[in-house]
N, C-alpha and C positions, 0 to 999 in steps of 0.2 A: 291734813288727811293722813290716815293710817292705812297701810295695805297689809292684808293678812293672807298668807298662802298656806293651806293645809296640805298634808301628805301622809301617807302611811295606811290608807284604807285598802280594802281588798276582800277576798273571799277566804273564809276560815271555817273549819268544822266546829261544832259545839264543843265547848271545853277548851278551845284553843285561845291564843293570845294575839293581840295586835298592839302596836304602839303608833299613835297618831302624833304628828308634829304640826305646829303652827308657827311660822316665822313672821314676825312683825317688822315692818319698816315704815319709814316716813316720820311723822311727828308723834312719836311715841312719848309716853310720860311715865315717870316713876309713880305717879298717882293713879295710874290705870289699874283696873282689875282685868284679868284674862279669864275667859270661860269657854266652856264647850256646851253647845246645845245639839240636839238631834231631832230629826223629823223622820218618823217611820211612815211607810206607805199608808195613806188614808187617815193619818193622825195629825194632831196639832204638834207644833214645835215644842220640844220639852227640854227644860234645863237639865244638864247632866252634872257639871262640876265647874268650880271656879277657884281662882287663887289670886292673891295680890301680886303686883309686879315684883315685889321683893321676895316672893316665894312663900309668904306666910298665909295664914288663915285659909287653908284648903277647905272646900265645902263640897259635899256630894249629895245628889239626890238619893233617896232611900233605895231606889231600884238598882243602883250601882254600888252602893256602899259596901266596902269589903272586897270588891272585885276590881274596881278601877282606882287608879292613883294618878293624881295630877301633880305636875311639877313644873317649875319655871327656871330657866337658865337665862338670867337677865344679861349675861355677858354676850349671849347670842340672840337676845330678843326673841326667844323661842319658848313656847309652852308645849308641854307634852301630856298625852293622856295614855297611860299604860292600861290596857284592858285585858284582864285575865278572866278565866272561867266564862268565856263568852257563851251567850244563850241565843237561840234563834230570835227571841224578842228584842235583842240588841240590834238587829238589822235596821239600818237607817242611814240617812245622809247626816254626817256629823259636821257641824259648823263651829268654827272658832269665832269668838267675839272679843272685843276689847273696848274699854272706855272707862269713864269715871264712876259709873254706876255698876255695881257688882252683878246685878241680875238683869240689866237692860243695856246691852252693848250699844255703843254708838257706831261701831265699825264691825263689819262681818267679812269672813272669808267666803270663798266660792263653794266650799263644802267638799267632803270626801266620802265616798260610798263605802259602807261596811256591810257585808253580807255574811251572816252566820248560818251555815247549813246544819240541819239536824241529822 
């Protein structure tokens, strides 16, 4: 089992920044990919970004490309999502995921709320 704990969410004005963190523990693997999804009110869960455990191959959804940056510190088993130029449509619960498949996590965190006010 892998445990994932997110932190860093909050309330921010449009144009502001937040950094989300996700600490992994338990039976982690260097073969795992780490990723972020989000679910906005009334919408389906949406893939946001992903990265390999080694920190390579970052991938972004078109909606966040150029504004969000994902990074991995595998010495701390922690993945980060730096979110800049935030927009009200970025408001959502953000979930961290991990597992052998890049776009289909086997493990999920509990989520952290991000609210962007206009």
